[in-house]
Structures are given as structure tokens and as C-alpha cells.
N, C-alpha and C positions, 0 to 999 in steps of 0.2 A: 483304833482297836475295836474288835467285834466281840460281843458277849452274847452267846447263844443261851436262851433261857433254859433249854434242856440240860445244859451243863450245870445249872443251878437248882435242878430238881423238878422242873416242870414236866408233867406227865403228858398232857395233851390228848386225853381220851374223852373230853367233854363231860366228864363226871367228877373227876378229882378236882378239888379246888386248888388252883395253881397260883393264887394271889401272892403268897409268901415267896415262892420261887421266882416269880417274875420280878417282884420288888427287889429281891436280892441281886438279881442281874442288873437292874437299873441302878441300885445303890453302888454296886461295884464299878459300873461304868462311870458314875459321877466321881467316885473316889480316885479313879484313874485319870481324872481331869478331862473326861469326855470321850465320846466314841459312839458306836452303834450297838443298840440292844436288838438282837435278831430273834424274831418269832418265826420259827420254821413251819412248814405245813403240819397241820393238826388242828385240833379244836381245844382251846385252852379256856377253861372256866375260871372266871376271876371276879373279884369285887374291886374296890377302890385301889388305884395305883397312883403313887406320887411321882410326878415327872421331875426332872432335874435340868439345870442349865447345861448347855453344850452336849446334850444327849439326844440322839435320834432313836426313836422307837420305830423299827422297820418291821412291818407285818407283811410277810412274804405272800405272794400269790399261792393259794391253797391253804393259807393259815386263817383261823378264825379266833378272835377274842370273843368269848361268849360271856355276856354279862350274867351274873348270878341272879336267880329269881328270889333269893333270900335277901331282900333289900335291907332289912333291919340288922341282919347278922353280918353281911359281907361288905356293906358299904359304910363309909364313914358317916357319922351323924352330922347334921347341920351345925355349922359354927354359930356361936352366939352373935347376935346383932342388936345394936341399940335401937330402941323404939323412939319415935314412930318410924316406920318404913314408908318411904315415898315412892316405892316401885313395887311391881308385882313380886310375889313369892319366888317365882322362878328366876328373877333377876337379882335376888337378894342373897342367895346361898350358892356355894361352890363346892364344898367338901364332899357332898353326897353325889359323887360323880364317878364314872369309871376311870377317867384320866384327869387328874387335877394338878394345877401348878399355880404358883403365885410368886411375883417378883423374879421371874426367870429370864435368862438371856439365851438366845440361840437354841431354841427347843424345836424339835421336828417330830412329826408323826407321819410316816410315809409307807409306801408299799402298795402292792396290788391285792391285799387281803381284805378280810371282812371283820367288822365289829357288829355283833348282833346282840341287842339288849333283850330279846325274847319277849317283848311286849309285857314286861312286868310292871304292874301298877301297884301303888300303895293300897293296902287293904284297910287303912284307918286314916283319920284326918290329923294325925299328930304332926305332919309336915305341912299343914296348911290346908285350905278348903279344896284345892284342886285335886288332891290325891294322886299326883303324878309320881313317876318313878325316879330314876336316876338319869342325869345328863350323861352323854358320852364323853365330851371334852368340855372342861370349864377352866379357863385361864384368866387370871386376874393380874393386871398391870405387869404383863410380860412384854419383852422386846425381842424382835427377831424370831418370828414364829412361822413355821411352815407345816401345812397339813395338805398332803397330796395323795392322789391315786386310790383312796380307800373306798370301799362300799360300806355304807352305814345302814343298819336295819333296825326297825322295831323299837326305836327310842320312845319313851313315854314322858320325857321332859325335853328341854332344848337339846338338840343333837350337838351342835358346835356353838359354844358360847364364849365370846371373847369380851372381857370388860376392861376398859382402860389400857388395851394393848396397842403397841406401835410396831410398825414394819412387819405386817402380817401378809402372808400369801396362802390362799386356799385355792387349790386347783384340782381338776380331774376327779372330783368327789361325785359318787352316785349315792343318793340318800333316799330311802323309802321309810319314812318315819311318821309317828303319830302326832307329834307336836311341831314346833318350829324347826326349820332345817339349819340355816346359817344365821347366827345372831351376833353381829358386831355391836357392842355397846360402848359408847364414849371412846371409840377407837380412832387411830390416826395412821395415815399412810398404809392403806390396806388394798389388796387386789383379790377379787373373787372371780375366777375364770373357769370356763369349760366344765361346769358342773351340771348334773342331771338331778333334779330335786322333785320328789313327790312327797307332799307333806299333808298331815291332818290339820295343821294350823298354818300360820304364815310360812312361806318358803324361804325367802331371803329378806331379812328384816333388820336393818340397822336401827339402833336406838341410841338415845342419849339420856339415860335414866339417871337417878340419884344414887345408883348402887355403890359408887365410890365414896359416898358421904360428902361429895362436893360437886360443883358444876364442872362438866368437861364436855367440850364439843365432840361430835363425831364428824371427822373431816378428812379430806383427801382420800376418798374411797372410790375405787373403780370396780364395777360389776360388768362382766362382759361374757358373751358366748355361752349362756346358760339356757337349759331347757327345763321348764317349770310347770308343774301341776299342783294345785293346792285346794284343800277343802275350805280355805279362807281366802287370803290374799297372796298373790304371787310375789310381787316385790313391793315392800312397804317401808317407808320412813315413818317411824312412830310405833305405837301411839306415844310412848314416853319420850318427851322432847325437852326435858328440863335444860340440858346443856346446849341443844341446838345442833344444826347440821350446816356444813359449809363445804363447797367444792366436791360435789358428788357427781360422778359420771357413770351413766348406765347405758349399755348399748348391746345390740345383737342378742336380744332375748326372744325365745320361742315359748309362748305361754299357751296352755291349753287346759280344758276341763277344770276351770277354777270357779269356785262358787261366788265369791264376792268380787274384789277388784283385781284387775291385772296390774295396774300401777296405782298405788295409794301413797299420797304425801300428806302427812297428818301432823299438825302442831296443836297440842291440846294442853300441855303442862308448862306453858311459857317457852322461851327459847326462840332462836331465830333460825329459819330455814332459808338459805340463800345460796345462789350459785349452783343450781342443780340442772344437769343436762341429761336428757333421756332421748335416745335415738335408735332407730332401726329395730322396732318391736313388732312381732306378729302375734296375734291372739286368735284363738278359736274356742268357742263355747265358754266364754268368760262373762260372768254376770254383769259387771260394770267395767268398761275398759279403763276409764280415768276417774280418779277420786282425789281431789285436792281440797283440804279442809283446814281452816283455822277455827278451833273451838276453844272452850273456856272451862275445862275441867279444873285446871290449876292445882293438880296434885303435886305438892312440893312444900318447902319450908315457907314460913310466914314471909310475905312480901313477893311471892311468885305472882307475876302479872300475866296478861294476855301476850302471847307470842307474836311472831311476825313471819309471813311467807312472802318472799320477793325474789325476783330474778330467776325464774324457772323457764327453761326452754325444752319443749317436747317436739320432736321432729320424726317424721316418717314412721307412723304407726298405722297398722292395718288390723282391724278386728272384724271377724266374721262368725256366723253361726255354722251349722244349725244349733239352736239353743235347746239342748236335749239332756236327758238324764245321763249321768256318768257313773261308772262302776266305782265301788269302794276302792280306796288306794291299795289296800291289800285285803285278801279274803278275811283276815282276822279283824278288820275294822268293821263294826256293825254300823251301817248308815240307814237312818230312816229315809223314806222316799223324798221328803222335803229337803233333806241335806244333800241328796244325790243330784238335785237339780241346781243349776246356776240361778241365783237370785237376780233377775234382770231388772236393773234400775238404771235410769239415765245417768250418764257421766256428769260430774258436777265440779265446779270451782267456786268455793264459797268461803267468805270471811265472816266477820262479825260487824254489827253496826258500829261505826266509828273506827273500825280496825279492818280495813280492806286488805285483801291479798293484792300484791303489787307486781307489775311488770311480768306478766305471764305471756309467753308466746307459744302458740300451737301452729305448726306448719306441716303441710303434706300429711294430713290425717284423713283416713277413710274408715268410718265406722258403719258396719252393717248391723242394725239393731232389730229387736223383735217387732216393735211397733204395736199396733192394736189399741192405742189410746183413744179416748172419746172427747167430745167437745167439753163435757163436764170436767174431765181431767185437765184440759187446757186452761180452765178457769180456777183451778185449785189454788188456795192460799197456802203456802208452805210455811209451817211453823219454824221458828228459829231454833229452839231446843238446844241451847249451847252447852249444857252440862252432861248430856247423855253420851254414852260410849260412841265414838265416831266410826261406826260401821256404815257401809253403803246404804243400809236400810233405815238409817236414823230419820230421814225425811218422809218415809212412807214409800209404798211400792210404785206410786205413779206421780211423777213430777210434771209440771206444765210444759215440758218440752220432751221430745223423744230422743234427741241427740245429745244436747249439752245444755245444762242449766247453770247459770252463773249469777251469783249474788254477792254484793259487797266486794267489788273489784275496782281497782284503779290502775289503768294501764294494761289492757288486754288486747293482744293481737292474734287474729286468726287468719292464716294465709294458706290457701289451697286446702281447705277443709271441706269434707263432704260427708253427709249423713244419709243413710239409705235404710228405711224400714222395710222389713220383710212383709209385714201386714199393713194394710191401710191404717193411717193414723191421723186423727183430727187435730193433734197438737202441732205447733210449729217445731221445726228442727232445733231452733235455738231460742232460749229465753234469757234476757238480761235484766236483772232487777238491781237497782242501786249500783249500776256499773258505769264508771266514768272512763273517758279516754279509750273507748273501744275502737279498734281498727280492724276492718274486714276487707280482705283482698282475695278474690277467687273463692268465695264461700258459696257452697251449694246447699239449698234448702231455705225454707221460710224462717225469717228472723223476727222475733217479737221482743220489744223492750217496754218496760213498765212506763206508765204515763208520766209519773213524776220525774223520770229521767229523760223524757222526750224521745 
């Protein structure tokens, strides 16, 4: 059955608040044991809408769901949560969203239409220090989720957030947003495909936080065929890693104009990251192509230990310049000049003393990097700094290698890997400190290993 929201009183003039009318259509569809809620062409101003099981919300081409800018009035307040919270504010709350659902089955948001959040930011700090606005979609512990075909604009909190969801398909999304684009958290059996993401924070960022109040892995996730630009990181696992990651496949990404990392794999709050395959990735104007780090923040319940990174395969990656300033994601985003430039830092693979990253393989990799390092840079002692936030800049702007810096590794294979600096550089291409069982085959560029490791 099809339920047209105009038949339930929606006006669609972009001025009249249509929340109640849209919700009536969605409730009627649920009471009829499922069907499609149809949003016809027009501009429908709305606040929080509750999704239902077995209901498809279809936003037709030419239709816009326009998020209200009256965030306190038209969006649901945050739900109560028990303290302490071991995850970011944005990963703790769900109700204050445009489309919200919990413990649902077979829920879909489809169509060729637009959801525009109008760049509405909180004007006070009552919802936490970030002063973000409302999420577009927040689903908690749902099963059988489909989100396809939509254009998402101007979200000031996570655009698509899935926590503890299973059997999820996200495809054909075009997102131009201020914060994270697609955020699966503790999800299982998920495919993200054929999306175009431009984000002010991380673009596609699976997490395994403590948002469910228990540990749960993020596993069996495929990301493929996406085009990404980010003011932070393009594809990232982390930083919240309490539950861990397993069986993650990433392929066929085109990444451009990204300030920090193109690919970031981060374990900082315990958890195991294993069985990750990344292949066929092109990057242009990206600050740091590859950033793999095991750190020691340990944000979590008592007993949280240092995590593990092992069995990671990265194949067929090309990164090129020129490394130049990039325009703001949208004209409405104000970027200082230092934010507009990629922060060019050497790619890194780093563990912790006594806790190496294990069994990492890089093959068919070509990185064209800025270069320009001096002999003094080549002699720099890199601080450990295990507690600080794991961004690419944590070790400083100049590492003692221009292509790849590796520390605290056991079982590292580089096969057909080449590094090419645009400017003359006095540093070696590769530096290995406390690195055991290193295998090099067809590697181009000078290699340097710490004396204590021979």
C-alpha cells in the first residue's frame, strides 16, 4: 500500500511545518502492516520523524525533506544515558535526529529526492561541547535496513549513523555535509556502494564504540565504488575501537582533496582489528595516503587494554599531487587557509612498545609525495605519545622518511612499492624502527632501519 503524505495534510511549501502530517502517514502505514510512505515533489519542512518496521519512506525526485532550523522546538530532545559515557557525544544519542528508529526490521529510505538540514547548528552547549545540530538518520539495533538514491545536504551532525544494525545496504548516496558522512558503529553484514561523499569531517567511518553499553564488533562490512573528499579522513576505521573490527573489505575508491588520511586504520580504545583488505584506490591531493596506528587511549570501562592490529592487506594504491589548497566543501563552510591545505605527513604504520602491529602487507603501491625534507629531518627522534588523539599530525610534521615510516611492527611485507618525492629530499624513502620480519620485494627508494634492529 502507498500512503501519500499530502493526503495526511502535508503542505510542502517549505514554510509550513509538516512534521505531524508526515508522521500520521508513517503511523498509518505501520498500522496497515507496512507499505510505502510517498513524499511527492515539493519542499516539506519537518523535525524529528519516527520510522517503523516494514515501512519504506520514498522521497521522490523533485521532493525535499527540509530540516527545521528550530532545533530545540522541532526535534526530539536527547534521550537520557547513564554516565560515564565511553564514546563521543555524537555516538551516544539518537532521538535528536530527522529520521530515528530503534529495534526495527525491514526499514527503508529510498528515492531520488533530497534531505537538506539547512546547516543549522546548536546555539548553546546544552547538547554537549560540540554544539552540533541534528543527525539526518539515526538507527539503533535495526535489522534489514536500506538507504538508497538520496542526496543529503548540510547536516551538522552525523549524516547517516547506524549503531548495532545488521543486514544494511547503503547505495547511490550523494552527500555534501559538514560532519561525518556514513558512520556504521558496531554493525554487521553491511554494504556501502556507489556513493559520492564530500564531508567536513570523516567521510566513511566505521566504528565499534561503546554506544550499545556493551562490546560489539563491527564486522562483515564491504565498501566499494565510492568517490570521496574530506576535510579530515576519507575512509577510517576508528577512532573508537572498543569492540574491534573483523572482515572488512574496501575497494575501488577515488579519493581527492582530503586534508588528513586517505586510508586510516586506528585502534586506540582496545579491540582487535583483523582481516582487513583494501584494494584499487586512487588518491589526489591527500595529506597522508596511509595511516595505520595502534595507540593507547583506552577510553572504556575498567579493564580495557591495548588493542591489536593484524592481518591487513593493502593492494594497488596510487597517490599523486599536486599538493595544493582546496576550496571549501560548500560556500557556507568557512575554512581558514591552513584548513584548506592538505597536511602532508609521511604515511605511517606504527604500534606500541611490546605491542607491535602484525602481518601487514602492502603490494603494488605508488606514492608521489611532496618531499623537501632535510638531513636534520632524517635524524629526528620521533616521540611515542601513545595517549594523544590519533591524527596524522600526532608525530609532528616531518618524520625521518619521506615515503613510509614504520615502528613496532612484526611481519611487514612490501611488494612492488615505490615512493617518488616531487621535491629533493634528504630523508630515506622508508624507515623501520623496532620492525621484525620485514620482507621487501621490488621496493624502490632508499631503505633505512634502526641500528638496534640491524
